[in-house]
C-alpha positions, 0 to 999 in steps of 0.5 A: 621541160628540164632545166638540166641535161637529165631528168630526176633531179636530186637523184641524178643531177643533184647526186643524192646518194640514196632513196628515202624509204619506200616501205612503211616497214612492212611493204612498199607504199609508194607505188605506180610510177614511183615503184617502177622508177625505184624497182628498175633504178635498183638494177644499177646497184645489184650489190643491194637487196633491200628497199629502204635507204637504197644507194642510187647509181646516178648515171643508171638512174638517168637512163631509167628516166630517159626509157621511162618517158620515151617509151610512152611517147613523151616529148623532152627539152633539156636545158630549158628554163621558164623565163616568164608566164603570160596571163590576160586574166587573173588565175588562167595561164595562157602560155609560159615563155621559156629560154634555151639555145633557140632563144625564146619560145612561148608554149600554150597548154590547157593545164600546167604542172609546176615541178620546178621545186620552188613553185615558180610557175605558180608563184609567178602566175600570182598564187600565194605562198610561204617561205620557211617557218614563221620566222622566215627561216628555211632548211639549209641546202646540201651540196652532195658529192662522190669519192672514188678509190675509196679502199674497199677492204678497209672501208668494209671493216668500218662499214660507214662514216655516218654521223651516228658513229660515235668514233667516225671521222666527222666528230674530229673534223667538226671544230677542227680549225682547218676546216672552218666551212664544217659547221656541224656534223651532218654526214651520210654516206652510201656505197654506190659501187666498187671504191665509190662512196656517195655523200649527202654531208655538210650544210649550206645556207641558201635561198633557191629563189635568189639566183645570187644566193644560189651562186654563192651557195654552189661556190661555198658548197664546192669549198665545203666538199673539198674540206670534208674530203681532206678531213676524211683523209686525215682522220680515216686514212686507211679508207680514205688515204688514196681517195679522189674527189670524182664529182660534185653536184651540178644542182644544189640539194635544196630542202625548202623554199616556197610552199604554194598555198592550195585548196588545203594545207597538210599540217604537222597535226595531220601527220601526227594523226596519221590522217586519212582524207577523201581525196587521198591520191597516195601514202606517205610515212616519212619522218619529219626530217627537218635540217635545223639545230633547233628543230623538234624531233618527232617520234617516227611512224610504227611499222605499217603506219602511214597517212593519206596525201590529199589532192587538194594540197596539189591545187593552188588557190586562186589558179584554174589551170596550174597544178603543183607537185614535189616539194612546193606543195601546200604543207606547214614547215614540219610536214613539209620536212616529211613530204619534200623528199623523192618518193612522195614527190614521185607520188604527187607527180603522178597524181597531178599528171593523171588529173591533167589528162582528165582535166584536158579531156573536160569541157571546162578545164578547172583544176578545182573541178577534178572528179576526184573518184575518177581519179582515185579510180585510175590511180588505183588502176595503174597501181597506186596505193590509195 
């Protein structure tokens, strides 16, 4: 079930402009399906020959996902959102109710996987959850966008307009009274194709579990994008003077909302310790990426370093037949900054998918009784790095 018209979330409907690093500085560590998707997606940006911060051609990636699922016989239903959960007894989901152009429909399964990002299914089924840090504050969102007709020659001379460029235009845009919605210097750009630049820039306050807040954020986000574009035209005219705002994302870039409480909660201390787990189902090495002005900055991992991702942070406490994957898995607020991004999300998604297959074949389906060694063995067989 997919709420938009394409699989892939932020990499497609969200117009995210780049993959977070796939390597630990020495080798690719996000393997299995994650590496398959990544390798295929790189064909959409043939000018790129590296494995970290690779630009995303969202239109190409949509077809990569389509081909991947259809080739395996997976049935997909687009423009379909979950509307309710049906339960006869505590901890067991009997069915989900979804809404689409056919109206309301009910679907039953032995086990359910929540990849909603916000943990909607798990939360509605009664799982405990945490939102934000100790004060309830969450990371702000970003509405990504794409500019076309950027001057190729002039842009090649400056290379990028990233925040880290001391003479970059964002330093003139921020604080300028003409652009009041630009409240910080967050700007990240990637060359997607000839004269096509993808942007992950600006911040919008949003609660993605509140439809009113989400609606307001989309409206404000589009206005913010317009101001950023106008600022680029003003302060970097040689590259952007004739540029065109080609698109804004249909999906708000949400960094943080619900984190479902599972059998284990992965913490900042675990991340700092490069902790290993007996039930590890994959690896992660991404840095603590928290978009808050007062966030503590932690040193990044050295080359070759990574930590294990425990299966037990994917199994909601109190639920017998619902698993979670993606940014809503069980972490604390800082560790979430590392595990929320797409490469580890693909890894956790594959893990619960394989586990679901095992559960459906068992006599007593219970996510808390998964044969971990059998699961790890199967994940290794399909190429995952444990």
